[in-house]
BADRENNU-390165 format. One record per residue (C-alpha): residue in one letter; x, y, z. Coordinates in steps of 0.02 Angstrom, whole numbers, plus 32768, in hexadecimal, padded with zeros to 4 digits. Layout:
N
R type    u    v    w
R    A    X    Y    Z
...
***
This chain:
304
R type    u    v    w
R    M 58A4 B5E6 6DBD
R    Q 591D B669 6DFB
R    L 58E1 B70E 6E43
R    S 5914 B7A7 6DE5
R    R 598D B822 6E33
R    R 5902 B8A3 6E3F
R    T 5892 B829 6E9C
R    R 591D B800 6F18
R    Q 593D B8BA 6F36
R    S 5882 B8DA 6F52
R    A 5877 B84E 6FD4
R    S 5911 B890 702B
R    Y 58C8 B93F 702F
R    V 5824 B902 707B
R    E 5882 B8A1 7101
R    H 58ED B939 7127
R    R 5851 B9A7 7139
R    R 57FE B928 71AA
R    K 5895 B922 721E
R    K 589E B9E0 721F
R    V 57E6 B9EF 7251
R    I 57FF B970 72DD
R    W 5894 B9D1 7321
R    V 5834 BA75 7318
R    L 57A6 BA27 737A
R    I 581E B9E0 73FB
R    I 5875 BA87 7410
R    A 57CC BAE2 741E
R    I 5790 BA68 74A2
R    V 5832 BA7E 7503
R    I 5824 BB3B 74F8
R    L 576D BB39 752E
R    A 5791 BAC1 75BD
R    G 5825 BB29 75F3
R    G 57BE BBC8 75E9
R    A 572F BB7A 764C
R    F 57AA BB3B 76CF
R    T 57F9 BBE8 76DB
R    L 5751 BC40 76EA
R    S 5718 BBC0 7769
R    W 57B3 BBE2 77D0
R    L 579D BC9E 77C0
R    S 56E7 BC91 77F7
R    K 5720 BC43 7899
R    V 57B0 BCB6 78C7
R    S 5799 BD16 7969
R    F 57A0 BDC0 7913
R    F 56F4 BDA3 78C3
R    R 56A6 BD34 7949
R    I 5609 BD71 79A3
R    D 5627 BD55 7A5D
R    S 558D BDA7 7AA8
R    V 54D9 BDD8 7A85
R    R 548E BE77 7ACE
R    I 53D1 BE83 7AE6
R    E 5380 BF30 7AED
R    G 52CB BF63 7B06
R    A 528F BEC2 7B58
R    D 5252 BEAD 7C0B
R    P 52CF BE52 7C7A
R    D 525C BDBB 7C90
R    I 526D BD8C 7BD7
R    A 5319 BDD5 7BAD
R    T 5376 BD35 7BDA
R    S 5308 BCC6 7B6E
R    L 531A BD3F 7ADC
R    R 53D7 BD3F 7AED
R    T 53D9 BC81 7AF4
R    A 536F BC77 7A56
R    A 53E3 BCEF 79F9
R    E 547F BC90 7A30
R    S 5431 BBEE 79F4
R    A 540E BC3D 794A
R    I 54C6 BC69 7930
R    S 550A BBC4 796E
R    G 554A BB42 78F3
R    S 557E BB63 7840
R    Y 5542 BB70 778D
R    F 5559 BACB 7730
R    G 55CF BA93 77BA
R    L 5651 BB10 777D
R    F 562E BBC7 77A6
R    S 560D BBFF 7857
R    K 5564 BC52 7875
R    A 55B4 BCB3 7904
R    N 5618 BD19 7887
R    S 55EB BDD1 7894
R    L 55EE BDE5 77D7
R    I 557C BD55 77A9
R    Y 5513 BD30 7844
R    P 545E BD00 7817
R    R 53FD BD9F 783D
R    G 5356 BD57 7802
R    A 536A BCBB 786D
R    V 5395 BD26 7905
R    V 52F9 BD92 78ED
R    R 5289 BCF8 78DB
R    A 52D6 BCA1 7972
R    V 52BF BD3A 79E2
R    K 5209 BD51 79AC
R    E 51E4 BC9A 79C9
R    A 5233 BCA1 7A76
R    S 51A9 BD12 7AB7
R    G 50FC BD3B 7A78
R    R 5112 BDE8 7AC4
R    I 5189 BE20 7A3C
R    E 5145 BE8E 79B0
R    D 51E4 BEC0 7953
R    V 529D BE92 7953
R    V 5330 BEF3 790C
R    T 53E3 BEB2 790C
R    S 5484 BF15 78FA
R    L 553E BF02 791B
R    N 5589 BF60 79AE
R    D 5635 BF24 7976
R    M 5681 BE87 792A
R    H 565F BE27 79CA
R    Q 55B0 BE5A 7A01
R    I 5505 BE65 79AF
R    S 5480 BED5 79F8
R    I 53CB BE9C 79EF
R    T 534A BF23 7A0C
R    V 529A BEE3 7A29
R    T 51F3 BF3B 7A31
R    E 5172 BEE9 7AA0
R    K 50BD BEE0 7A6A
R    T 5041 BF63 7AA3
R    P 4FA9 BF06 7AE9
R    S 4F0B BF1C 7A84
R    A 4E97 BECE 7B05
R    L 4E86 BE58 7B98
R    V 4E46 BDA6 7B8A
R    C 4E04 BD4C 7C24
R    P 4DEB BC8F 7C0F
R    N 4D4F BC84 7C7C
R    F 4C9D BCC6 7C8B
R    P 4C79 BD75 7CCF
R    N 4C2E BD7C 7D7D
R    M 4B82 BDCA 7D6A
R    D 4B4B BDB0 7E1F
R    S 4B85 BE53 7E6D
R    S 4BCC BEFD 7E3F
R    P 4C11 BF2D 7D95
R    D 4CC1 BF25 7DDF
R    S 4CAC BE69 7DF3
R    L 4CAF BE57 7D36
R    G 4D6B BE6F 7D42
R    D 4D8A BDDC 7DB7
R    G 4E01 BD51 7D81
R    D 4EA8 BD3D 7D2B
R    C 4EB4 BD91 7C83
R    F 4F31 BD98 7BF4
R    F 4F6D BE17 7B77
R    V 4F39 BDFE 7AC3
R    D 4F89 BE51 7A2B
R    K 4F35 BEA3 7996
R    A 4F24 BDFB 793F
R    G 4EC8 BDAD 79D2
R    L 4F5F BD47 7A0D
R    I 4F69 BD2D 7AC9
R    Y 5020 BD4D 7AF4
R    A 503C BD7D 7BAC
R    V 4FF0 BD7E 7C5A
R    A 4FA2 BE27 7C82
R    P 4FBF BE77 7D2C
R    D 4F28 BEA5 7D95
R    L 4F44 BF5E 7D78
R    S 4F15 BF45 7CC1
R    S 4E5C BF3E 7CEE
R    G 4DFE BFD1 7CA5
R    V 4E8D C002 7C32
R    Y 4E6D BF8A 7BA1
R    N 4DD6 BF3F 7B4A
R    R 4DA8 BEA0 7BA8
R    Y 4D6B BDFC 7B5C
R    Y 4D33 BD5D 7BB1
R    T 4D5D BCBA 7B57
R    P 4D23 BC25 7BC0
R    D 4D3C BBAD 7B2E
R    I 4DF8 BBC6 7B3C
R    S 4DFA BB96 7BF4
R    G 4D8F BB00 7BCB
R    T 4E1B BAB6 7B62
R    A 4EA6 BAE1 7BDC
R    T 4EEA BA70 7C64
R    S 4F26 BAA3 7D10
R    T 4FD7 BAB1 7CCD
R    S 4FB2 BB01 7C26
R    S 4F98 BBB7 7BF7
R    P 4F35 BC0D 7B6D
R    I 4FD4 BC6C 7B3D
R    G 4FF9 BC48 7A87
R    S 4F43 BC2A 7A58
R    Y 4EC8 BCA4 7A08
R    A 4E32 BCF0 7A5F
R    T 4DD6 BCDD 79BA
R    S 4E06 BCE8 7903
R    T 4E6C BD81 78D4
R    E 4DE1 BDC0 7862
R    G 4D5F BDA5 78E9
R    F 4DCB BDFD 796B
R    V 4DE2 BE95 78FB
R    R 4D25 BEA0 78E4
R    L 4D08 BE8F 799F
R    Q 4D84 BF17 79C6
R    A 4D2E BF8B 794A
R    F 4C84 BF66 799B
R    Y 4CCB BF7E 7A4B
R    N 4D26 C020 7A21
R    G 4C92 C063 79BF
R    A 4C1E C04A 7A52
R    Q 4C99 C0A0 7AC7
R    S 4CB4 C131 7A50
R    A 4BF8 C14C 7A4B
R    G 4BF2 C160 7B08
R    L 4BBF C0B2 7B43
R    E 4C1C C07B 7BE0
R    V 4C56 BFCF 7BA6
R    E 4C92 BF57 7C2C
R    S 4CBC BEBD 7BC5
R    V 4C86 BE42 7B3E
R    L 4C65 BD88 7B51
R    I 4C9A BD22 7AB8
R    K 4C24 BC8E 7AA6
R    D 4C11 BC01 7A29
R    K 4BE3 BC15 7971
R    G 4C01 BCCF 7963
R    E 4B90 BD00 79F4
R    Y 4BC2 BD8B 7A6C
R    E 4B87 BDE6 7B07
R    M 4BC0 BE96 7B2E
R    Y 4BAF BED8 7BE0
R    I 4B94 BF92 7BF2
R    L 4B60 C008 7C7C
R    N 4AB4 C056 7C7C
R    P 4AA4 C10D 7CA9
R    D 4A81 C0D4 7D5D
R    K 4B23 C06A 7D57
R    S 4ACA BFC2 7D59
R    I 4B01 BF40 7CDB
R    A 4AA8 BF26 7C34
R    I 4ACB BE9C 7BB6
R    I 4AD4 BEB9 7AFA
R    Y 4ABB BE1E 7A90
R    F 4B0C BE22 79E5
R    N 4B55 BDA4 796A
R    E 4BA6 BD86 78C2
R    S 4B04 BD60 7865
R    R 4B0D BE11 7820
R    P 4B9F BE87 780C
R    L 4BD2 BEC8 78B8
R    T 4BDA BF77 786F
R    D 4B1F BF6C 784C
R    E 4AF7 BF29 78F9
R    L 4B60 BFB1 7949
R    S 4B05 C036 78E3
R    N 4A5C BFF1 791A
R    L 4A94 BFEA 79CF
R    L 4AD1 C09E 79D0
R    S 4A34 C0DE 797A
R    F 49C8 C085 79FA
R    W 4A33 C0C0 7A8E
R    N 4A32 C174 7A54
R    Y 4975 C172 7A40
R    M 4951 C11A 7AE5
R    V 49D5 C169 7B55
R    T 4A30 C1FF 7B0B
R    D 49AB C25D 7AA9
R    T 4915 C2BA 7AEF
R    H 48AF C219 7AF8
R    G 4914 C1D6 7B8B
R    A 4988 C261 7BC2
R    K 491E C294 7C5A
R    N 48FB C1E5 7C98
R    P 496D C16A 7C3B
R    P 493B C0B3 7C47
R    S 499F C02B 7C9D
R    F 49AF BF9A 7C24
R    D 49BC BEE3 7C52
R    Y 49F0 BEBC 7BA0
R    M 49EF BEF9 7AEC
R    D 49EF BE7F 7A5A
R    V 4A2D BEC1 79B2
R    R 4A37 BE19 7957
R    Y 4998 BE31 78F1
R    G 49B7 BEC4 787F
R    T 4971 BF6F 78A5
R    N 48F6 BF26 7924
R    V 494D BF33 79CC
R    F 4901 BEC5 7A53
R    Y 4919 BEFB 7B07
R    R 48DB BEED 7BB9
R    V 48D9 BF76 7C3B
R    N 48DE BF60 7CF8
R    G 48AB BEA9 7CF5
R    G 480C BECF 7C93
R    A 47C9 BE7E 7BF6
R    A 4831 BE76 7B59
R    S 4812 BEFD 7AD8
R    S 4851 BF2B 7A2B
R    N 487A BFD0 79DA
R    K 48B2 BFF6 792A
R    S 495A C04E 792E
R    K 494D C0FD 78EB
***
């Protein structure tokens, strides 16, 4: 059976359309490939190439490592085609992350272009929130001995991030964390670990600062196992007293009970003329504060 003329024309039209679509696709691919090649070449021309990285705001001891991290972030290319060292398309987010990861001391990073050939990286170093000492406090002599040993700066999240100089003693809240030193080796450092959970650290800071704001002379806090703590304060006669507290109740409640008890026993008329010298105060059992004075028998007093 012979095909009609109309059928032959229809088949010819379909074949013509198919060839046209194929050619359009080939031309589009050639144009895209040519465009990609051109853009790739443009991304690598010297006019747009970043030749140097400038670090501002960082201490000299970490500036080199920060610069190296930033240079590493802009090395290589996107998809093997477009240079990351191009001033128009360099990976700002990757640079920020690399610089922060290069040092735990960095709080914030801002990048900007000085010109087509240099990026400027301005960093803000963390402000220490406290000191962490990976050992036990020395209770055998004067209150000053509580500051003995190597300590580290900790940020507001409880992250240990840098060695603290000796002159930091007395400037920041001080915590002792012997459990951290127990897991360290002679060649390791607690830097990069947490003194305690972030939530726990925030609560401890509030307790510590609240006690100080109320007039207690706080020396330090020992972080023990299972949410148990010891706070070392100075009695009115400058001897050391221990405050036992823990996470069995909200620390805000235990602080309130402590301050009520202290005000009644030391600050108010009851003890203002002859304030007691405490061996310890225990606020772990609700409004009943247990205490011992001058090596005597233990007593309890309901916080007012």
